[in-house]
C-alpha positions as CSV (number, residue, x, y, z in Angstrom):
1,M,-0.1,0.0,0.0
2,N,1.4,3.4,-1.0
3,P,1.5,6.2,1.6
4,P,-0.8,9.2,0.8
5,I,0.8,11.9,-1.1
6,A,1.2,15.1,0.8
7,P,-0.6,18.2,-0.7
8,L,1.6,20.6,-2.5
9,R,2.5,23.8,-0.8
10,F,2.9,27.1,-2.4
11,D,6.6,26.6,-2.8
12,D,6.1,23.4,-4.8
13,L,3.9,24.9,-7.4
14,R,4.9,26.3,-10.8
15,V,3.1,28.5,-13.3
16,G,1.9,26.3,-16.1
17,A,1.3,23.3,-13.8
18,V,-2.0,21.6,-14.4
19,L,-4.4,20.2,-11.8
20,S,-6.9,17.6,-13.0
21,S,-10.1,16.1,-11.5
22,T,-9.7,12.5,-10.8
23,E,-13.3,11.4,-11.1
24,P,-16.0,12.8,-13.2
25,Y,-19.2,14.4,-11.6
26,E,-22.4,13.4,-13.2
27,I,-25.3,15.9,-13.3
28,T,-28.6,14.2,-12.8
29,R,-32.1,15.4,-13.7
30,D,-33.2,15.4,-10.2
31,E,-30.2,17.4,-9.0
32,I,-30.9,19.9,-11.7
33,V,-34.5,20.4,-10.6
34,E,-33.6,20.4,-6.8
35,I,-31.0,23.0,-7.2
36,A,-33.1,25.1,-9.5
37,R,-36.1,25.0,-7.1
38,R,-33.9,26.3,-4.4
39,F,-31.7,28.8,-6.1
40,D,-32.6,29.6,-9.8
41,P,-36.2,28.7,-10.4
42,Q,-36.2,29.4,-14.2
43,P,-38.7,27.1,-16.2
44,F,-35.9,25.6,-18.4
45,H,-34.2,24.3,-15.1
46,L,-37.5,23.0,-13.5
47,D,-39.5,21.2,-16.2
48,E,-38.6,19.1,-19.3
49,E,-41.5,20.5,-21.3
50,A,-40.6,24.1,-20.5
51,G,-36.9,23.3,-21.3
52,A,-37.9,21.8,-24.7
53,A,-39.8,24.9,-25.5
54,S,-36.9,27.1,-24.7
55,H,-33.9,28.1,-26.9
56,F,-32.1,25.3,-25.0
57,G,-34.3,22.6,-26.4
58,G,-34.4,20.6,-23.2
59,L,-33.8,20.7,-19.5
60,V,-30.4,22.3,-18.6
61,A,-28.5,22.9,-15.3
62,S,-28.3,26.4,-13.8
63,G,-24.9,28.1,-14.2
64,I,-24.7,28.2,-10.3
65,H,-25.2,24.3,-10.3
66,T,-22.4,23.9,-12.8
67,L,-20.1,26.3,-10.8
68,A,-21.1,24.2,-7.7
69,A,-20.2,20.9,-9.5
70,S,-16.9,22.5,-10.4
71,V,-16.0,23.4,-6.8
72,R,-16.8,19.8,-5.9
73,L,-14.5,18.7,-8.7
74,G,-11.7,20.8,-7.3
75,A,-11.8,19.1,-4.1
76,G,-10.6,15.9,-6.0
77,E,-8.1,17.4,-8.3
78,A,-4.6,16.0,-8.4
79,P,-2.1,16.9,-7.4
80,T,-3.9,18.5,-4.4
81,T,-2.6,21.7,-2.8
82,A,-2.4,22.8,0.8
83,A,-5.3,25.1,0.3
84,I,-6.3,27.4,3.1
85,A,-9.1,29.4,1.6
86,G,-10.7,30.4,-1.8
87,L,-10.4,34.0,-2.4
88,G,-12.4,34.6,-5.4
89,M,-13.6,33.6,-8.9
90,D,-13.4,35.9,-11.9
91,E,-14.3,35.9,-15.6
92,I,-16.9,33.2,-15.2
93,R,-18.1,32.0,-18.7
94,M,-20.9,29.6,-19.2
95,L,-20.0,28.3,-22.6
96,R,-22.4,25.5,-23.3
97,P,-25.6,24.1,-21.6
98,V,-25.1,21.3,-19.1
99,R,-27.8,18.6,-19.4
100,P,-29.0,15.6,-17.4
101,G,-26.3,12.8,-17.7
102,D,-23.4,15.0,-18.4
103,R,-20.3,13.9,-16.8
104,L,-18.2,16.7,-16.0
105,Q,-14.3,16.9,-15.6
106,Q,-12.0,19.7,-15.2
107,T,-8.5,21.1,-15.3
108,T,-7.0,24.1,-13.4
109,E,-3.8,25.5,-15.0
110,I,-1.8,27.7,-12.7
111,T,-1.2,31.0,-14.2
112,E,0.1,33.2,-11.3
113,L,1.9,32.7,-8.0
114,R,2.8,35.4,-5.5
115,P,3.7,35.3,-1.8
116,S,1.3,36.9,0.5
117,A,2.5,40.5,1.4
118,S,0.9,40.3,4.9
119,R,1.2,36.6,5.8
120,P,4.7,35.0,5.1
121,D,3.3,31.5,5.9
122,R,1.1,31.5,2.7
123,G,0.9,32.4,-0.9
124,I,-1.7,33.4,-3.4
125,V,-2.3,31.2,-6.5
126,R,-4.5,31.9,-9.5
127,G,-5.5,29.4,-12.0
128,K,-7.5,29.2,-15.3
129,R,-10.2,26.5,-14.6
130,T,-12.0,24.7,-17.6
131,V,-14.9,22.4,-17.0
132,R,-15.5,20.0,-19.8
133,N,-18.4,17.6,-20.6
134,Q,-17.8,13.8,-21.4
135,D,-17.1,14.8,-24.9
136,G,-14.3,17.0,-23.9
137,V,-16.3,20.1,-24.8
138,P,-15.7,23.1,-22.5
139,V,-18.9,24.1,-20.7
140,M,-17.5,26.7,-18.3
141,T,-14.3,28.6,-17.7
142,Y,-13.3,30.9,-14.9
143,T,-10.2,32.2,-13.0
144,L,-9.9,30.9,-9.5
145,T,-7.8,32.6,-6.8
146,W,-7.0,30.7,-3.6
147,M,-4.6,30.8,-0.7
148,V,-2.1,28.0,-0.1
149,E,0.4,27.1,2.8
150,R,4.0,27.9,2.3
151,T,6.8,25.5,3.2
152,P,8.0,26.6,6.7
153,P,11.6,27.8,6.9
154,A,14.2,25.2,7.9
155,G,14.0,24.6,11.6
156,R,10.4,25.7,12.0
157,P,7.4,23.5,12.1
């Protein structure tokens, strides 16, 4: 049995490195309707007939649902990072509808690394996240900013 791999700290990361989801996330019809009822009650998210009559031509997931699925996928990206907190999401683009049965995967390409100016024990990471369906077609992109632990200086825990 292999020991678990420790999460990468800020100092281990490099611009251009890619983190990838390890397991797909399947969007179900029931989940689409449940999330829409609670957070985005548009007819094309709630009912197959209304979806079919819309410009989508069928039931589709809310963008908020797709974003939530992406956050879930991020928790399973490899390699993992020693994340402390998310700081923001920018430039969110919903490129294609997500439909029942779609199996989402994603990658996050690190685009920027900077040590925290106020907290020397952490750094700020930015990455371009791309969510794709089972056909490899991008359905959403955004830039994610998060805080990651730094490697302690020698002699400190």
